[in-house]
C-alpha positions as CSV (number, residue, x, y, z in Angstrom):
1,M,133.2,117.4,58.1
2,N,133.9,115.1,55.2
3,A,137.4,115.1,54.0
4,P,138.0,114.2,50.3
5,T,139.6,110.9,49.7
6,A,142.5,110.6,47.2
7,G,145.2,108.2,46.4
8,F,145.2,104.5,47.1
9,I,143.3,104.4,50.4
10,G,140.2,102.3,50.1
11,K,140.9,101.3,46.5
12,A,142.0,97.9,45.1
13,V,145.6,97.7,43.9
14,L,146.6,95.6,40.9
15,R,149.1,93.1,42.3
16,R,151.5,92.0,39.5
17,E,153.5,89.5,41.5
18,D,150.6,87.1,42.5
19,Q,150.5,85.0,39.3
20,R,154.2,84.0,39.4
21,F,154.1,83.1,43.1
22,L,150.9,81.1,42.8
23,T,152.4,79.1,39.9
24,G,155.6,78.4,41.8
25,N,157.8,80.7,39.6
26,G,158.3,83.5,42.2
27,Q,161.8,84.2,43.6
28,Y,162.2,84.7,47.3
29,T,165.3,86.2,49.0
30,D,166.2,82.7,50.3
31,D,166.4,81.5,46.7
32,I,169.3,83.9,45.9
33,V,172.8,82.4,46.2
34,H,176.0,84.2,45.7
35,Q,179.5,82.7,45.2
36,G,181.3,82.6,48.6
37,Q,178.0,83.2,50.4
38,T,178.1,82.7,54.2
39,Y,175.3,82.2,56.7
40,A,174.8,83.4,60.2
41,V,172.8,81.7,62.9
42,F,171.7,83.2,66.2
43,V,172.0,80.8,69.2
44,R,170.4,81.5,72.5
45,S,171.3,79.8,75.8
46,P,168.5,77.7,77.4
47,H,169.8,78.9,80.7
48,A,168.9,82.4,81.8
49,H,171.8,84.5,83.2
50,A,174.3,81.6,82.7
51,K,178.0,82.4,82.4
52,L,179.4,81.5,79.0
53,L,182.6,79.4,79.6
54,K,183.5,78.6,76.0
55,V,182.1,78.6,72.4
56,D,182.6,75.7,70.0
57,T,183.0,77.3,66.6
58,E,183.8,74.0,64.8
59,A,180.8,72.7,62.8
């Protein structure tokens, strides 16, 4: 049985963003800066199942 193909499957799609990224003019989410922006960092212990005694939040 041959099912009819429709839509975008198997067809080339025009990518409009390529040119700006290839020429260095694209904007990534890391490029966006807001006033008062804060950052988060995930830190993992190098010691499995270790008991956490304190956390130094001063940086």
